[in-house]
Structures are given as C-alpha cells and as structure tokens.
DRENDO-1510 file (C-alpha; in Angstrom, 1 decimal, always signed):
<recs>
REC; n; res; u; v; w
REC; 1; UNK; -42.7; -68.7; +86.3 .
REC; 2; UNK; -39.6; -66.4; +87.6 .
REC; 3; UNK; -39.4; -65.7; +90.9 .
REC; 4; UNK; -37.7; -62.0; +90.6 .
REC; 5; UNK; -36.3; -59.3; +93.1 .
REC; 6; UNK; -37.6; -55.5; +92.6 .
REC; 7; UNK; -34.5; -52.8; +93.6 .
REC; 8; UNK; -36.4; -49.7; +94.5 .
REC; 9; UNK; -35.0; -46.0; +95.0 .
REC; 10; UNK; -38.0; -44.1; +96.3 .
REC; 11; UNK; -37.7; -40.3; +95.9 .
REC; 12; UNK; -39.6; -37.4; +97.2 .
REC; 13; UNK; -41.6; -37.1; +93.3 .
REC; 14; UNK; -40.0; -40.4; +91.6 .
REC; 15; UNK; -39.6; -43.9; +92.2 .
REC; 16; UNK; -36.9; -46.0; +90.3 .
REC; 17; UNK; -36.5; -49.6; +90.0 .
REC; 18; UNK; -34.7; -52.7; +89.0 .
REC; 19; UNK; -36.5; -56.1; +88.5 .
REC; 20; UNK; -33.8; -59.0; +88.3 .
REC; 21; UNK; -34.1; -62.7; +88.5 .
REC; 22; UNK; -33.4; -65.0; +91.5 .
REC; 23; UNK; -30.1; -66.9; +90.6 .
REC; 24; UNK; -28.9; -69.8; +93.0 .
REC; 25; UNK; -25.7; -69.8; +91.2 .
REC; 26; UNK; -24.6; -66.1; +91.8 .
REC; 27; UNK; -25.2; -62.9; +90.5 .
REC; 28; UNK; -29.4; -62.0; +90.3 .
REC; 29; UNK; -29.7; -61.6; +86.3 .
REC; 30; UNK; -31.0; -58.0; +85.5 .
REC; 31; UNK; -35.0; -58.2; +83.4 .
REC; 32; UNK; -35.7; -54.8; +83.3 .
REC; 33; UNK; -35.5; -51.3; +84.7 .
REC; 34; UNK; -37.9; -48.6; +85.1 .
REC; 35; UNK; -38.9; -45.1; +86.8 .
REC; 36; UNK; -42.1; -43.5; +87.7 .
REC; 37; UNK; -41.8; -39.5; +87.5 .
REC; 38; UNK; -43.1; -36.6; +88.4 .
REC; 39; UNK; -45.3; -38.4; +90.7 .
REC; 40; UNK; -47.1; -35.5; +92.2 .
REC; 41; UNK; -48.3; -33.3; +89.3 .
REC; 42; UNK; -48.2; -35.3; +86.0 .
REC; 43; UNK; -47.3; -39.2; +86.8 .
REC; 44; UNK; -44.6; -40.8; +83.6 .
REC; 45; UNK; -43.8; -44.7; +83.8 .
REC; 46; UNK; -41.1; -46.1; +81.8 .
REC; 47; UNK; -39.1; -49.2; +81.2 .
REC; 48; UNK; -36.8; -50.5; +79.9 .
REC; 49; UNK; -35.1; -54.0; +78.5 .
REC; 50; UNK; -31.7; -55.1; +79.7 .
REC; 51; UNK; -29.8; -53.4; +76.8 .
REC; 52; UNK; -32.1; -49.8; +77.3 .
REC; 53; UNK; -35.0; -50.8; +74.4 .
REC; 54; UNK; -37.9; -49.5; +75.3 .
REC; 55; UNK; -40.8; -51.9; +77.0 .
REC; 56; UNK; -43.6; -49.6; +77.6 .
REC; 57; UNK; -44.5; -46.3; +79.0 .
REC; 58; UNK; -48.0; -45.0; +80.7 .
REC; 59; UNK; -49.1; -41.2; +81.4 .
REC; 60; UNK; -51.6; -40.8; +84.3 .
REC; 61; UNK; -52.3; -36.9; +82.8 .
REC; 62; UNK; -51.1; -34.1; +83.9 .
REC; 63; UNK; -52.7; -32.5; +86.9 .
REC; 64; UNK; -53.2; -36.1; +88.4 .
REC; 65; UNK; -51.4; -37.3; +91.5 .
REC; 66; UNK; -50.3; -40.5; +92.6 .
REC; 67; UNK; -48.7; -41.4; +95.8 .
REC; 68; UNK; -45.7; -44.0; +96.7 .
REC; 69; UNK; -48.2; -46.7; +97.7 .
REC; 70; UNK; -50.3; -46.6; +94.1 .
REC; 71; UNK; -46.6; -46.2; +92.2 .
REC; 72; UNK; -45.6; -49.3; +93.9 .
REC; 73; UNK; -48.8; -51.6; +93.2 .
REC; 74; UNK; -48.9; -50.4; +89.3 .
REC; 75; UNK; -45.0; -51.2; +89.0 .
REC; 76; UNK; -45.1; -55.0; +90.6 .
REC; 77; UNK; -48.6; -55.8; +88.6 .
REC; 78; UNK; -47.1; -54.1; +85.3 .
REC; 79; UNK; -43.9; -56.6; +86.0 .
REC; 80; UNK; -45.7; -59.5; +87.2 .
REC; 81; UNK; -47.9; -59.1; +83.9 .
REC; 82; UNK; -45.1; -58.0; +81.3 .
REC; 83; UNK; -42.1; -59.6; +82.3 .
REC; 84; UNK; -41.2; -63.7; +81.6 .
REC; 85; UNK; -44.5; -64.7; +83.8 .
REC; 86; UNK; -42.6; -62.7; +86.5 .
REC; 87; UNK; -43.3; -63.3; +90.6 .
REC; 88; UNK; -42.1; -60.7; +92.5 .
REC; 89; UNK; -40.8; -62.6; +95.5 .
REC; 90; UNK; -38.9; -60.5; +97.4 .
REC; 91; UNK; -37.6; -56.0; +97.5 .
REC; 92; UNK; -34.7; -54.3; +98.0 .
REC; 93; UNK; -34.3; -50.4; +99.7 .
REC; 94; UNK; -32.0; -48.1; +98.7 .
REC; 95; UNK; -31.9; -46.5; +102.6 .
REC; 96; UNK; -29.7; -43.9; +103.0 .
REC; 97; UNK; -28.9; -44.1; +106.3 .
REC; 98; UNK; -28.7; -47.3; +109.1 .
REC; 99; UNK; -27.9; -44.9; +112.0 .
REC; 100; UNK; -26.3; -46.7; +114.8 .
REC; 101; UNK; -28.4; -49.9; +114.9 .
REC; 102; UNK; -27.5; -51.3; +110.9 .
REC; 103; UNK; -24.4; -51.0; +109.5 .
REC; 104; UNK; -25.0; -53.9; +107.1 .
REC; 105; UNK; -28.3; -54.4; +105.0 .
REC; 106; UNK; -31.0; -56.0; +107.1 .
REC; 107; UNK; -34.4; -57.6; +106.7 .
REC; 108; UNK; -37.1; -54.5; +106.9 .
REC; 109; UNK; -39.9; -55.2; +110.1 .
REC; 110; UNK; -42.2; -52.5; +111.5 .
REC; 111; UNK; -39.9; -51.3; +114.6 .
REC; 112; UNK; -36.8; -51.0; +111.9 .
REC; 113; UNK; -39.1; -48.8; +110.0 .
REC; 114; UNK; -40.0; -46.4; +112.8 .
REC; 115; UNK; -35.8; -46.2; +114.0 .
REC; 116; UNK; -35.0; -45.2; +110.6 .
REC; 117; UNK; -38.1; -42.9; +110.1 .
REC; 118; UNK; -36.7; -40.8; +113.0 .
REC; 119; UNK; -33.0; -40.5; +111.4 .
REC; 120; UNK; -35.5; -38.6; +108.7 .
REC; 121; UNK; -33.7; -35.3; +111.6 .
REC; 122; UNK; -30.9; -35.7; +109.8 .
REC; 123; UNK; -31.4; -36.2; +106.1 .
REC; 124; UNK; -34.6; -34.8; +105.5 .
REC; 125; UNK; -35.0; -34.7; +101.8 .
REC; 126; UNK; -34.0; -38.7; +100.9 .
REC; 127; UNK; -34.7; -40.5; +104.2 .
REC; 128; UNK; -38.3; -39.2; +104.5 .
REC; 129; UNK; -39.0; -40.8; +101.1 .
REC; 130; UNK; -36.9; -43.9; +101.1 .
REC; 131; UNK; -38.6; -44.9; +104.1 .
REC; 132; UNK; -41.7; -44.3; +102.8 .
REC; 133; UNK; -41.3; -46.4; +99.7 .
REC; 134; UNK; -40.7; -49.1; +101.9 .
REC; 135; UNK; -43.5; -48.5; +104.4 .
REC; 136; UNK; -46.0; -48.4; +101.4 .
REC; 137; UNK; -45.0; -51.5; +100.1 .
REC; 138; UNK; -45.2; -53.3; +102.9 .
REC; 139; UNK; -48.8; -51.8; +103.3 .
REC; 140; UNK; -49.4; -53.1; +99.6 .
REC; 141; UNK; -47.9; -56.3; +99.9 .
REC; 142; UNK; -47.6; -57.0; +103.5 .
REC; 143; UNK; -46.4; -60.7; +102.7 .
REC; 144; UNK; -43.6; -59.8; +100.5 .
REC; 145; UNK; -40.3; -59.7; +102.3 .
REC; 146; UNK; -38.0; -56.7; +102.1 .
REC; 147; UNK; -34.4; -55.9; +102.7 .
REC; 148; UNK; -33.1; -52.6; +103.5 .
REC; 149; UNK; -29.5; -51.8; +102.3 .
REC; 150; UNK; -28.0; -48.4; +103.3 .
REC; 151; UNK; -25.7; -45.8; +101.6 .
REC; 152; UNK; -24.1; -45.5; +105.0 .
REC; 153; UNK; -22.7; -49.2; +105.3 .
REC; 154; UNK; -19.7; -49.1; +103.2 .
REC; 155; UNK; -17.9; -46.1; +105.4 .
REC; 156; UNK; -18.4; -48.2; +108.5 .
REC; 157; UNK; -14.6; -49.0; +108.0 .
REC; 158; UNK; -13.8; -45.2; +108.4 .
REC; 159; UNK; -11.2; -44.9; +111.3 .
REC; 160; UNK; -12.7; -43.5; +114.1 .
REC; 161; UNK; -10.5; -40.1; +113.7 .
REC; 162; UNK; -12.0; -39.5; +110.2 .
REC; 163; UNK; -15.8; -40.8; +111.6 .
REC; 164; UNK; -15.9; -37.6; +114.9 .
REC; 165; UNK; -16.4; -34.1; +115.1 .
REC; 166; UNK; -14.9; -31.7; +117.3 .
REC; 167; UNK; -17.9; -31.2; +119.5 .
REC; 168; UNK; -18.9; -31.7; +122.8 .
REC; 169; UNK; -19.3; -35.6; +123.9 .
REC; 170; UNK; -23.2; -35.1; +124.5 .
REC; 171; UNK; -23.1; -33.5; +120.8 .
REC; 172; UNK; -21.8; -36.8; +119.6 .
REC; 173; UNK; -23.9; -38.7; +121.3 .
REC; 174; UNK; -26.8; -36.9; +119.9 .
REC; 175; UNK; -26.2; -38.7; +116.7 .
REC; 176; UNK; -23.4; -35.7; +115.2 .
REC; 177; UNK; -20.9; -37.9; +113.1 .
REC; 178; UNK; -19.7; -38.3; +110.2 .
REC; 179; UNK; -21.6; -40.8; +108.3 .
REC; 180; UNK; -21.2; -40.6; +104.6 .
REC; 181; UNK; -23.0; -41.8; +101.7 .
REC; 182; UNK; -23.1; -43.4; +98.4 .
REC; 183; UNK; -22.1; -46.1; +100.0 .
REC; 184; UNK; -24.1; -48.6; +97.5 .
REC; 185; UNK; -22.2; -46.8; +94.6 .
REC; 186; UNK; -18.8; -47.3; +96.3 .
REC; 187; UNK; -19.5; -51.1; +97.6 .
REC; 188; UNK; -20.2; -51.4; +93.6 .
REC; 189; UNK; -17.0; -50.1; +92.5 .
REC; 190; UNK; -15.0; -51.5; +95.4 .
REC; 191; UNK; -15.9; -54.8; +94.0 .
REC; 192; UNK; -15.2; -54.2; +90.7 .
REC; 193; UNK; -11.2; -52.9; +91.2 .
REC; 194; UNK; -9.6; -56.2; +91.7 .
REC; 195; UNK; -11.0; -57.0; +88.4 .
REC; 196; UNK; -10.0; -53.7; +86.6 .
REC; 197; UNK; -6.6; -52.7; +88.6 .
REC; 198; UNK; -5.9; -55.7; +91.1 .
REC; 199; UNK; -2.3; -54.0; +92.2 .
REC; 200; UNK; -4.3; -50.6; +93.4 .
REC; 201; UNK; -4.4; -50.2; +97.1 .
REC; 202; UNK; -4.9; -46.7; +97.2 .
REC; 203; UNK; -8.0; -45.5; +95.3 .
REC; 204; UNK; -9.9; -42.5; +95.1 .
REC; 205; UNK; -13.5; -43.0; +93.8 .
REC; 206; UNK; -15.5; -40.0; +92.1 .
REC; 207; UNK; -19.4; -40.3; +92.4 .
REC; 208; UNK; -20.1; -37.7; +90.3 .
REC; 209; UNK; -23.8; -36.8; +89.5 .
REC; 210; UNK; -26.6; -35.0; +90.9 .
REC; 211; UNK; -25.4; -35.8; +94.1 .
REC; 212; UNK; -21.4; -36.0; +94.5 .
REC; 213; UNK; -19.1; -37.2; +96.4 .
REC; 214; UNK; -15.2; -38.7; +96.7 .
REC; 215; UNK; -14.2; -41.4; +98.4 .
REC; 216; UNK; -10.7; -42.8; +99.7 .
REC; 217; UNK; -10.6; -46.3; +99.7 .
REC; 218; UNK; -7.3; -48.3; +100.9 .
REC; 219; UNK; -7.9; -52.1; +100.0 .
REC; 220; UNK; -11.4; -51.7; +98.6 .
REC; 221; UNK; -12.1; -50.3; +101.9 .
REC; 222; UNK; -13.8; -46.6; +102.8 .
REC; 223; UNK; -11.2; -44.1; +105.1 .
REC; 224; UNK; -12.2; -41.0; +103.9 .
REC; 225; UNK; -15.5; -39.5; +102.4 .
REC; 226; UNK; -17.0; -36.1; +101.4 .
REC; 227; UNK; -20.5; -36.2; +102.3 .
REC; 228; UNK; -20.2; -36.1; +106.0 .
REC; 229; UNK; -23.2; -35.9; +108.7 .
REC; 230; UNK; -26.3; -35.0; +106.0 .
REC; 231; UNK; -25.6; -35.6; +102.5 .
REC; 232; UNK; -25.2; -31.8; +101.9 .
REC; 233; UNK; -21.3; -31.4; +102.6 .
REC; 234; UNK; -18.5; -31.9; +100.6 .
REC; 235; UNK; -18.6; -31.0; +96.9 .
REC; 236; UNK; -21.1; -28.8; +94.9 .
REC; 237; UNK; -23.8; -30.7; +93.8 .
REC; 238; UNK; -26.7; -29.7; +91.3 .
REC; 239; UNK; -28.4; -27.9; +93.4 .
REC; 240; UNK; -26.9; -28.7; +97.0 .
REC; 241; UNK; -23.7; -26.5; +98.5 .
REC; 242; UNK; -21.3; -28.9; +99.5 .
REC; 243; UNK; -18.7; -27.0; +102.6 .
REC; 244; UNK; -20.4; -23.8; +103.4 .
REC; 245; UNK; -18.1; -22.4; +106.7 .
REC; 246; UNK; -20.5; -23.1; +110.0 .
REC; 247; UNK; -20.2; -19.1; +111.0 .
REC; 248; UNK; -21.5; -18.5; +107.5 .
REC; 249; UNK; -24.8; -20.0; +108.6 .
REC; 250; UNK; -24.5; -18.7; +111.9 .
REC; 251; UNK; -24.3; -14.6; +110.4 .
REC; 252; UNK; -27.3; -15.4; +108.1 .
REC; 253; UNK; -29.4; -16.1; +111.0 .
REC; 254; UNK; -28.2; -13.8; +113.1 .
REC; 255; UNK; -29.0; -11.7; +110.0 .
REC; 256; UNK; -32.6; -12.9; +109.9 .
REC; 257; UNK; -32.3; -13.1; +106.3 .
REC; 258; UNK; -33.0; -17.0; +107.1 .
REC; 259; UNK; -34.8; -19.3; +109.6 .
REC; 260; UNK; -34.4; -23.0; +109.8 .
REC; 261; UNK; -36.9; -24.3; +107.5 .
REC; 262; UNK; -35.8; -21.7; +104.5 .
REC; 263; UNK; -32.1; -22.0; +105.2 .
REC; 264; UNK; -32.6; -25.8; +104.6 .
REC; 265; UNK; -34.2; -25.1; +101.5 .
REC; 266; UNK; -31.9; -22.7; +100.3 .
REC; 267; UNK; -29.2; -25.1; +100.9 .
REC; 268; UNK; -30.4; -28.1; +99.1 .
REC; 269; UNK; -32.4; -26.8; +96.4 .
REC; 270; UNK; -30.8; -23.2; +95.5 .
REC; 271; UNK; -27.0; -23.8; +95.8 .
REC; 272; UNK; -24.5; -25.4; +94.0 .
REC; 273; UNK; -24.1; -25.4; +90.5 .
REC; 274; UNK; -27.3; -23.8; +90.1 .
REC; 275; UNK; -26.7; -21.0; +93.0 .
REC; 276; UNK; -23.3; -20.2; +91.5 .
REC; 277; UNK; -24.3; -20.2; +88.0 .
REC; 278; UNK; -27.8; -18.9; +88.2 .
REC; 279; UNK; -28.3; -20.8; +84.8 .
REC; 280; UNK; -28.7; -24.9; +85.7 .
REC; 281; UNK; -28.0; -27.3; +88.1 .
REC; 282; UNK; -27.4; -29.7; +85.2 .
REC; 283; UNK; -23.8; -29.9; +84.1 .
REC; 284; UNK; -24.7; -30.9; +81.0 .
REC; 285; UNK; -26.4; -27.1; +80.2 .
REC; 286; UNK; -23.7; -25.6; +82.1 .
REC; 287; UNK; -20.6; -27.2; +79.9 .
REC; 288; UNK; -22.6; -25.9; +76.5 .
REC; 289; UNK; -23.2; -22.5; +77.7 .
REC; 290; UNK; -20.6; -19.5; +77.2 .
REC; 291; UNK; -21.8; -17.8; +80.1 .
REC; 292; UNK; -19.2; -16.6; +82.3 .
REC; 293; UNK; -21.2; -17.5; +85.4 .
REC; 294; UNK; -21.2; -20.9; +83.7 .
REC; 295; UNK; -17.9; -21.6; +83.1 .
REC; 296; UNK; -17.2; -20.3; +86.8 .
REC; 297; UNK; -19.3; -23.3; +88.3 .
REC; 298; UNK; -18.0; -25.8; +86.2 .
REC; 299; UNK; -14.4; -24.5; +87.9 .
REC; 300; UNK; -15.5; -24.4; +91.4 .
REC; 301; UNK; -16.4; -27.9; +90.9 .
REC; 302; UNK; -13.0; -29.0; +89.4 .
REC; 303; UNK; -11.5; -27.0; +91.9 .
REC; 304; UNK; -13.5; -28.8; +95.1 .
REC; 305; UNK; -12.1; -31.9; +93.7 .
REC; 306; UNK; -8.8; -31.1; +93.4 .
REC; 307; UNK; -8.8; -30.3; +96.6 .
REC; 308; UNK; -10.2; -33.4; +98.3 .
REC; 309; UNK; -7.9; -35.5; +95.5 .
REC; 310; UNK; -5.0; -33.7; +97.3 .
REC; 311; UNK; -6.3; -34.5; +101.2 .
REC; 312; UNK; -7.2; -37.9; +100.3 .
REC; 313; UNK; -3.5; -38.5; +99.1 .
REC; 314; UNK; -2.4; -37.6; +101.9 .
REC; 315; UNK; -4.7; -39.6; +103.9 .
REC; 316; UNK; -3.7; -42.5; +102.0 .
REC; 317; UNK; -0.3; -42.3; +101.8 .
REC; 318; UNK; +0.1; -41.7; +97.8 .
REC; 319; UNK; -2.3; -42.6; +94.8 .
REC; 320; UNK; -2.4; -45.5; +92.6 .
REC; 321; UNK; -5.3; -44.9; +90.8 .
REC; 322; UNK; -8.6; -42.6; +90.4 .
REC; 323; UNK; -12.0; -44.1; +89.0 .
REC; 324; UNK; -14.8; -41.6; +87.8 .
REC; 325; UNK; -18.3; -42.9; +88.3 .
REC; 326; UNK; -22.1; -41.8; +87.9 .
REC; 327; UNK; -23.7; -39.3; +85.4 .
REC; 328; UNK; -21.1; -36.7; +85.3 .
REC; 329; UNK; -18.0; -39.1; +86.0 .
REC; 330; UNK; -19.1; -41.4; +82.8 .
REC; 331; UNK; -20.3; -38.9; +80.4 .
REC; 332; UNK; -18.3; -35.8; +81.1 .
REC; 333; UNK; -15.0; -36.0; +78.8 .
REC; 334; UNK; -14.5; -32.3; +79.8 .
REC; 335; UNK; -14.7; -32.5; +83.5 .
REC; 336; UNK; -12.4; -35.6; +83.8 .
REC; 337; UNK; -10.3; -33.8; +81.7 .
REC; 338; UNK; -10.0; -30.6; +83.7 .
REC; 339; UNK; -9.5; -32.4; +86.7 .
REC; 340; UNK; -6.7; -34.3; +85.1 .
REC; 341; UNK; -4.8; -31.4; +84.5 .
REC; 342; UNK; -4.9; -30.3; +88.0 .
REC; 343; UNK; -3.7; -33.5; +89.1 .
REC; 344; UNK; -0.2; -33.7; +86.5 .
REC; 345; UNK; +1.5; -32.9; +89.7 .
REC; 346; UNK; +0.8; -36.8; +90.8 .
REC; 347; UNK; +1.9; -37.8; +88.0 .
REC; 348; UNK; -1.5; -38.2; +86.0 .
REC; 349; UNK; -1.3; -38.0; +82.4 .
REC; 350; UNK; -4.3; -38.2; +80.8 .
REC; 351; UNK; -5.4; -40.1; +77.1 .
REC; 352; UNK; -7.4; -37.6; +75.4 .
REC; 353; UNK; -8.3; -40.2; +73.2 .
REC; 354; UNK; -9.9; -42.8; +75.5 .
REC; 355; UNK; -11.0; -39.6; +77.5 .
REC; 356; UNK; -12.9; -39.0; +74.9 .
REC; 357; UNK; -14.8; -42.3; +74.0 .
REC; 358; UNK; -15.4; -42.5; +77.8 .
REC; 359; UNK; -12.8; -44.8; +78.9 .
REC; 360; UNK; -12.7; -47.6; +80.2 .
REC; 361; UNK; -9.1; -46.6; +81.1 .
REC; 362; UNK; -8.3; -42.5; +80.2 .
REC; 363; UNK; -4.8; -42.1; +81.4 .
REC; 364; UNK; -1.6; -43.0; +79.3 .
REC; 365; UNK; +0.0; -46.2; +80.0 .
REC; 366; UNK; +3.2; -44.6; +81.8 .
REC; 367; UNK; +0.8; -42.5; +83.9 .
REC; 368; UNK; +2.0; -43.1; +87.6 .
REC; 369; UNK; -1.5; -43.0; +88.5 .
REC; 370; UNK; -4.1; -44.8; +86.3 .
REC; 371; UNK; -7.4; -43.2; +85.7 .
REC; 372; UNK; -10.5; -45.1; +84.7 .
REC; 373; UNK; -14.1; -44.4; +84.4 .
REC; 374; UNK; -16.2; -47.3; +85.5 .
REC; 375; UNK; -20.1; -47.0; +85.4 .
REC; 376; UNK; -21.7; -47.6; +88.4 .
REC; 377; UNK; -25.0; -50.1; +89.3 .
REC; 378; UNK; -26.5; -49.3; +92.8 .
REC; 379; UNK; -29.4; -51.1; +92.1 .
REC; 380; UNK; -27.3; -54.5; +91.0 .
REC; 381; UNK; -25.5; -54.0; +94.0 .
REC; 382; UNK; -29.2; -53.7; +96.1 .
REC; 383; UNK; -30.5; -56.7; +94.4 .
REC; 384; UNK; -27.3; -58.8; +94.8 .
REC; 385; UNK; -27.6; -58.2; +99.3 .
REC; 386; UNK; -31.4; -58.7; +98.8 .
REC; 387; UNK; -31.0; -62.1; +97.2 .
REC; 388; UNK; -27.8; -63.3; +99.5 .
REC; 389; UNK; -30.6; -62.5; +102.6 .
REC; 390; UNK; -33.5; -63.9; +101.7 .
REC; 391; UNK; -31.9; -67.0; +100.5 .
REC; 392; UNK; -30.2; -66.8; +103.8 .
REC; 393; UNK; -33.2; -66.6; +105.5 .
REC; 394; UNK; -34.8; -69.4; +103.9 .
REC; 395; UNK; -31.9; -71.6; +104.1 .
REC; 396; UNK; -31.8; -71.0; +107.9 .
REC; 397; UNK; -35.9; -71.6; +108.0 .
REC; 398; UNK; -35.4; -74.9; +106.2 .
REC; 399; UNK; -32.6; -75.8; +108.7 .
REC; 400; UNK; -34.8; -74.8; +111.6 .
REC; 401; UNK; -37.7; -76.8; +110.5 .
REC; 402; UNK; -35.5; -79.9; +109.8 .
REC; 403; UNK; -34.2; -79.5; +113.1 .
REC; 404; UNK; -37.8; -79.2; +115.0 .
REC; 405; UNK; -39.1; -82.0; +113.1 .
REC; 406; UNK; -36.2; -84.0; +114.5 .
REC; 407; UNK; -36.7; -82.8; +117.8 .
REC; 408; UNK; -40.2; -84.1; +117.5 .
REC; 409; UNK; -38.8; -87.4; +116.3 .
REC; 410; UNK; -36.8; -87.7; +119.7 .
</recs>
C-alpha cells in the first residue's frame, strides 16, 4: 500500500490535482496528475502518468452537473482504485489568500475555513472556490488531514513600504493592502535559482499564463510583485484587466454604465487580452492571428512587462537574471523574444536558437543579464509543504504520546 498526498487546486468549474507518494527521505514522487473540467455542464475527467501518458478518462455527459463534493469523491476513489494500491493519507490545497492570520502553510480546521471564506470579499473569483474545495473534502472525507498552502505567503517578505497603499489608516486597517499572489509558483522558482544561476541575487520572475504577474526577488525573497490587493492588477491577463486607473472606474460608476457587480464581471471576464483584441484571451490564438487587434494586444502585454521590468530593476538596484515561467512564459518564444528585445538596454542578448527550443537558458553567454525558461510546479510545492506539516504533526503526536506515557509511569 502506497501512502499518498493529493495536491488540489479547486476552481469554479474545474478541479486540478496531483497525487504524490509520501517520502520520508526527501521530495514526494509524482504518481499521477489529472483534472475534472466543465463541472457545471459537461464534466470530463482525465488522468496522466508522470511522463504525461493518458491513464484514464471519464465523461458524465452533457447537461450533467457535478459539485466539488462529487468531483473529489470521484478523484480519490479513482486514485485508490487505479494507482499503485494507493491510500490517500493527506490533502494539500492551493488557497489564494491567507490574510493577516496565515502567512505560512497550516493545517485546516473549521475555524480556518470560516476565516478564509470571509476573505472571498477580497478576491471572489478564486478564494471562494479554493475554500469550497477544502470544505467539500472535509465533509466528504472528514478524517483526512488537510493543509492550506497560500499564494500570498511568498510575498510576506516584501518591505512594509511595498505592502502599503497611500490610504487612510481606517481603510488600511480594513485589510486594504498589497497582498501579492502566484506565490506558490514563485516559491518553487526561488528554490530552483541556486541550482540554475547560483550567483544571481537580483532576479525578476515572470509567471505568465491565463493569470499573469511578475515578482522582483532579492536573494530568493519577494520584494515587489505586480498583483496587488486582488488578483486583478498589474499585467493584462487572458480576461482580467491588469492596471486600470481608479479614476476611470469611478467615472464608469458615475456614468451608471456599470454597477458594482457588472463592473467586477467586466474587469475579470471581458477585459485583458480578450478585451483588447475582441478575438480571444488565449495568447496562442493571438500569436497565430494576423488581425491588427491581436497584434496590438500582444504588443500591449509586452509593453506592460517592459514597464515593470524597468521599475523592478530600479527597486532591486540592478538585475542579474530574468526568468520566464508558466504557460506563456514556458511556451511562447515570440513573447520572450519581444521582451528581450525591449531589454537590450539592460545588456540582454537573446540566443534565438535556444529561445526557439524553450531554453533552459535563452540568453547568450556574454549577455550581462542571463535569461531563463524554468517550468514551474505548484502542485509539487503543495505536496512538499503538506508532507512536511503532516510528518511534523505525526512526530509531535508520537513525542507527546511518549512523554505522556513517561509521566504516567512516574
């Protein structure tokens, strides 16, 4: 029997997971990955082995909706029936925001879930469903230990000046501050940097995907990041706006072109690359299109990255390395080339052949700033944190039991 951890990323209409074997000797090994998509109208389950080969698929049929409880029950039952005589002994969850109470991974209990659910007012598009996944699993498998891993945790090292908005104290005390996200991914990349580019102290990492952000790291610690209060600001994303002047939003409300709900829907679901192009929020579609609107949307994306790179280079006092990661970062050679061209003033020189091959190093040996493509692995980070906490709790329990026994013997 293989004791296993399941790393879970619960969304509004999908659930992604990775299953890892418990390992007292080091990092937990990947056993399989999978997901359930389109949970609200045509649920589809798929699972792959560690090298990406399909293991199984299942469809519920069009018009059949499943909730997070049913999805998680199916996944864990499938894992324990189909993968190496597996027994799921713990679960780790990606949770967007830990708020002021949780800055590091922690064991989930009912009080924590209530608190995390209250933070959905900060970021309803993600937090709500991350917490729903943990609550659903607790109700379906009540004895299963669960660990929350927070995307905001990595940015707790930002200096206070970077965390603070120029707002009155009563507003700041209500929780309006720069939280920062994509931290699980940045945590993974920061742990890879000493192995990839050990001499680099000043590094900018660009996590570019459906949601995109950038992070300035000094000695592997976050000092600034583009996503701020919610997962909406910073770079334009697939359907999220990125930076928009607050005055423009107040103007739209004053003109009664939007109310609060419709404004939120527009900023999260109809803006970004989709809003700019009117074609798609998918970078792959935009890069293949000759439509001038698609070209302009990609240029806007690169322009935003260029601005933040300049700002973060100033914050860091220079730049030693730049890292691309996540879907666009790992697979879009044109986006990487366009940004590197804009960064020639920093001494960046692109190796076109290496860039076309997706790295790992895509800058020339004489480039003053080295540029890298490093695949991220958020699920592995969740599994590692979960394993560490579960093993710590088990060891603490054994010590307590032994101490208690010695006490009674006296």
